[in-house]
C-alpha positions in Angstrom: 0.0 0.0 0.0 1.3 3.4 -0.9 2.2 5.6 2.1 0.1 8.7 2.5 1.8 12.0 2.3 0.7 14.5 5.0 0.6 18.2 4.3 1.9 20.1 7.3 2.2 23.7 8.5 3.2 25.7 11.6 1.8 28.7 13.5 4.2 31.0 15.4 4.1 34.5 16.8 7.5 36.2 17.0 7.6 38.3 20.2 4.7 36.4 21.8 6.2 32.9 22.3 7.9 32.7 18.9 8.0 29.2 17.5 8.5 27.5 20.8 11.1 24.9 21.1 11.4 24.4 17.3 8.0 22.8 16.7 8.2 23.9 13.0 11.4 22.3 12.0 11.2 18.5 12.6 9.0 17.8 9.6 12.0 18.0 7.3 13.2 14.6 8.7 9.9 12.8 8.2 9.8 11.2 4.7 6.0 11.2 4.3 5.4 14.8 5.2 5.3 17.8 2.8 5.8 21.0 4.7 3.6 23.7 3.1 3.5 26.9 5.1 4.2 28.9 8.2 2.3 31.8 9.6 3.6 34.7 11.8 2.4 38.3 12.0 6.0 39.4 12.3 7.7 39.9 8.9 11.3 39.1 10.0 10.2 36.2 12.2 8.0 34.8 9.4 10.8 34.8 6.9 13.2 33.2 9.3 10.8 30.4 10.3 9.9 29.7 6.6 13.6 29.3 5.8 14.3 27.1 8.8 11.3 24.8 8.0 11.7 24.9 4.2 8.1 26.2 3.8 6.7 26.6 0.4 4.6 29.7 1.4 4.2 32.0 4.4 1.3 34.0 5.8 0.9 36.9 8.3 -2.4 35.5 9.6 -2.8 31.9 10.5 -6.6 32.0 9.8 -5.7 33.0 6.2 -3.3 30.1 6.0 -5.9 27.6 7.3 -8.5 28.9 4.8 -6.2 28.9 1.7 -4.2 25.7 2.3 -5.3 22.1 2.4 -3.5 20.8 5.5 -3.4 17.6 7.5 -1.2 18.6 10.5 -0.4 21.9 12.1 2.1 22.7 14.8 0.9 25.4 17.2 4.3 26.6 18.3 4.3 29.7 20.6 5.5 29.1 24.2 3.0 31.5 25.5 -0.4 30.1 26.3 -2.3 33.3 25.5 -3.4 32.3 21.9 -3.3 28.5 22.2 -7.0 28.0 22.6 -7.9 30.2 19.5 -5.1 28.7 17.4 -5.8 25.1 18.2 -9.5 25.5 17.8 -9.0 27.2 14.4 -6.8 24.2 13.3 -9.4 21.7 14.5 -12.2 23.5 12.8 -10.2 23.5 9.6 -10.0 19.7 9.9 -6.3 19.5 10.9 -4.6 17.3 13.5 -2.4 19.4 15.9 0.9 19.2 17.6 1.1 21.9 20.2 3.7 23.4 22.6 3.3 23.0 26.3 1.7 24.1 28.5 -1.2 23.6 26.3 -3.6 26.0 28.1 -3.6 28.2 31.2 -6.9 26.8 32.6 -8.6 23.4 32.7 -11.7 24.9 31.1 -9.7 25.9 28.0 -8.1 22.4 27.9 -11.5 20.8 28.2 -12.7 22.7 25.2 -9.8 21.5 23.1 -10.3 17.9 24.1 -14.1 18.1 23.4 -13.6 19.8 20.0 -11.0 17.3 18.9 -13.2 14.4 19.9 -16.3 15.8 18.2 -14.3 16.2 15.0 -12.5 12.9 15.2 -9.1 14.7 15.2 -5.9 14.1 17.3 -4.0 16.6 19.4 -0.5 15.8 20.6 1.5 17.9 23.1 5.2 18.6 23.2 6.1 16.7 26.4 9.1 15.5 24.4 10.6 13.2 27.1 7.8 10.6 27.0 8.4 10.0 23.3 12.1 9.0 23.8 13.1 5.3 23.5 14.9 5.6 26.9 11.7 6.6 28.6 9.9 3.6 27.2 12.8 1.4 28.3 12.6 2.8 31.8 8.8 2.2 31.9 9.4 -1.4 30.8 12.0 -2.0 33.5 9.6 -0.6 36.1 6.8 -2.8 34.8 9.2 -5.8 34.9 10.0 -5.1 38.6 13.6 -3.9 38.1 13.3 -2.0 41.4 10.4 -4.0 42.8 7.0 -2.4 43.4 7.0 1.4 42.7 6.3 3.2 45.9 7.0 6.9 45.3 8.2 9.7 43.1 10.4 12.5 44.4 10.4 15.2 41.7 12.0 18.7 41.6 11.8 21.6 39.3 14.8 23.5 38.1 14.5 25.8 41.2 16.1 28.8 39.4 14.8 32.4 39.3 11.4 31.0 38.3 11.3 28.7 41.3 7.8 28.2 42.8 4.8 28.8 40.6 6.4 29.5 37.2 8.8 26.6 37.6 5.9 24.3 38.4 4.0 25.1 35.2 6.9 25.5 32.7 9.0 22.5 33.9 6.7 20.7 36.2 4.3 19.9 33.4 7.0 17.6 32.0 7.5 15.9 35.4 3.8 15.4 36.0 3.2 14.1 32.5 6.1 11.6 33.1 4.6 10.5 36.4 1.2 9.8 34.8 2.9 8.0 31.8 4.6 5.7 34.3 1.9 4.9 36.8 -1.4 6.4 35.7 -3.9 8.9 37.1 -4.0 10.9 40.4 -6.8 10.4 42.8 -6.2 13.4 45.0 -3.5 15.9 46.0 -2.6 18.4 48.8 -0.1 21.3 48.6 1.6 24.0 50.6 2.4 27.2 48.7 4.3 30.1 50.3 6.0 33.4 49.2 8.7 34.9 51.4 7.8 32.4 54.0 4.2 33.4 54.2 1.3 31.3 53.0 -0.2 32.7 49.8 -3.8 33.9 49.7 -6.1 35.2 46.9 -4.4 38.2 45.2 -0.9 37.0 45.9 -0.1 35.9 42.3 2.9 37.6 40.6 3.9 38.3 37.0 5.8 35.4 35.4 8.7 36.0 33.0 6.4 34.8 30.2 2.6 34.7 29.9 1.8 31.1 31.0 -1.2 32.1 33.1 -1.3 33.3 36.7 1.5 31.9 39.0 2.1 32.3 42.7 4.6 31.4 45.4 8.3 31.1 45.6 8.1 27.7 47.4 5.8 24.9 46.5 5.5 21.4 48.1 2.9 19.1 46.7 1.8 15.5 47.5 -0.1 13.3 45.0 -2.0 10.1 45.8 -2.1 8.1 42.6 -4.9 5.6 42.0 -2.3 2.9 41.6 -1.2 3.4 45.3 2.0 5.3 44.4 2.8 8.5 46.3 4.2 11.5 44.4 6.1 14.5 45.8 7.1 17.7 44.0 9.1 20.6 45.3 10.3 23.9 43.8 12.0 26.8 45.7 13.3 29.9 44.0 17.0 30.7 43.5 18.5 27.5 44.9 22.2 27.3 44.4 23.8 24.9 41.9 22.3 23.0 39.0 21.1 19.5 38.2 18.1 19.7 40.5 15.5 19.1 37.7 14.3 15.5 37.5 13.1 12.8 39.8 13.8 9.8 41.9 11.6 6.8 41.5 11.6 4.7 44.7 10.7 1.0 44.6 10.6 -1.7 47.2 13.9 -3.1 46.0 15.8 -0.1 44.6 15.8 3.5 43.3 16.0 5.0 39.8 17.4 8.6 39.5 16.6 10.6 36.4 18.2 14.0 36.1 18.0 16.7 33.4 15.9 17.0 30.3 16.8 13.6 28.9 15.5 10.3 30.3 18.7 8.5 29.2 20.5 10.0 32.2 19.6 7.1 34.5 21.3 6.0 37.7 20.2 2.9 39.6 20.6 2.1 43.3 19.8 -1.6 43.4 19.1 -1.8 47.1 15.9 -1.2 49.1 17.5 1.4 51.4 20.0 4.2 50.6 23.1 3.6 52.7 25.8 6.0 51.4 28.4 4.7 54.0 28.2 1.1 52.8 31.3 0.4 50.6 29.6 -2.2 48.4 26.3 -0.3 47.8 26.9 2.4 45.2 24.8 4.0 42.4 25.2 2.3 39.0 24.9 3.9 35.6 22.7 2.3 33.1 23.3 2.4 29.3 20.1 3.4 27.5 19.3 4.6 24.0 21.0 7.9 23.5 18.4 9.6 21.4 18.7 13.3 22.5 15.8 15.3 23.9 16.0 17.5 20.8 14.7 14.6 18.8 11.5 14.5 20.8 9.6 16.8 18.5 10.2 14.5 15.5 9.3 11.4 17.5 6.1 13.1 18.7 5.0 14.0 15.2 5.8 10.5 13.9 3.7 9.2 16.8 0.9 11.6 16.0 0.8 10.3 12.4 0.7 6.7 13.7 -2.1 7.7 16.1 -4.1 9.1 13.2 -3.5 6.0 11.0 -4.3 3.5 13.8 -7.0 5.6 15.4 -5.4 5.6 18.9 -4.5 8.3 21.4 -1.1 10.0 20.9 1.5 9.1 23.6 1.0 12.6 25.1 -2.4 13.8 24.0 -4.5 16.9 24.9 -6.2 15.0 27.7 -2.8 14.2 29.2 -1.9 17.9 29.1 -5.1 18.7 30.9 -4.3 16.1 33.6 -0.8 17.4 34.1 -2.2 21.0 34.4 -4.7 19.7 37.0 -1.7 18.6 39.1 -0.3 22.1 38.8 -3.5 24.1 39.4 -4.5 21.7 42.2 -1.6 23.1 44.2 -3.3 26.5 44.3 -6.7 25.0 44.9 -5.4 23.0 47.8 -3.5 26.0 49.3 -6.4 28.4 49.0 -9.0 26.1 50.3 -6.8 24.5 53.0 -8.0 21.1 51.9 -6.9 18.2 49.8 -8.3 18.3 46.3 -10.0 15.3 44.6 -9.5 14.7 40.8 -11.1 15.6 38.5 -11.3 19.1 40.0 -14.7 20.6 40.1 -13.3 24.1 39.5 -12.2 24.2 35.9 -11.1 27.8 35.9 -7.7 29.0 37.2 -7.9 29.1 41.0 -5.9 32.3 41.2 -8.4 34.0 38.9 -11.4 33.3 41.2 
């Protein structure tokens, strides 16, 4: 059977999230994709993106592009969430499958609309949580499923804890961590969180301006606990301006050992093959593990290939719109818990951003 050729395009906005983490360029490596066009209201940004992606045409208005071109897949690229709902909805209404930058939306209500629209039109939406597409991540999941460290008991995850530490770190980097947790062990039943700023518990009106428009954020210190339906416990922490690097990542604690994943790429795996960490024991040391070395930068291409496979086999993409909503729920649930003083059951009843209430 002859392989279908997919017609692709990308939407960016220079000065308002740009083209994200290069969501317009991976199509060049995919043999059954013809890259047709880019859109960007900025003249210089549009010309640059068109050259980078090898686009045949370019447009100032994405609506004009969607109307004039016959497309199968569109990348919604800006890092900023401000225009995501309108852009993704316009693509779906034009009959296009979508690959979108994360965070997908700033509120659960906006994410719900995207999920509902895609389902109603029989279209797929994949999200740029690149790490879960890497072969190394799937190898780690298989090892966990095979009992490499026994029964999974807990995640201990940390954001980058740089100048964005706290609320902004939680949504910009935490979305990858929360999506990874769910990929490995499934859904969250409930969560509880403690959010402070300058040592004081946040209250309504205590949100602050992030470095980029990713929705309201609050707190310079966040500690969250997640109770997964599978019985696994999850912990997340982020504090602003912590010294040193290498904090971003997670430990996965099992009954018989520990996995440590640090950095953006899941192939940085260390294993402690003992049930209890005993640093002073001379014979019990961390061991490196050789995994597939596909770099994080390859994640966008793998995600688009997976999106095409999801379309052809009528299955969910590895990281779909509903997964992005579920990861965002783990983020916004921190504010809901702090402001209400209670643990929060999932799915959350409040689908608007808690800080906007």
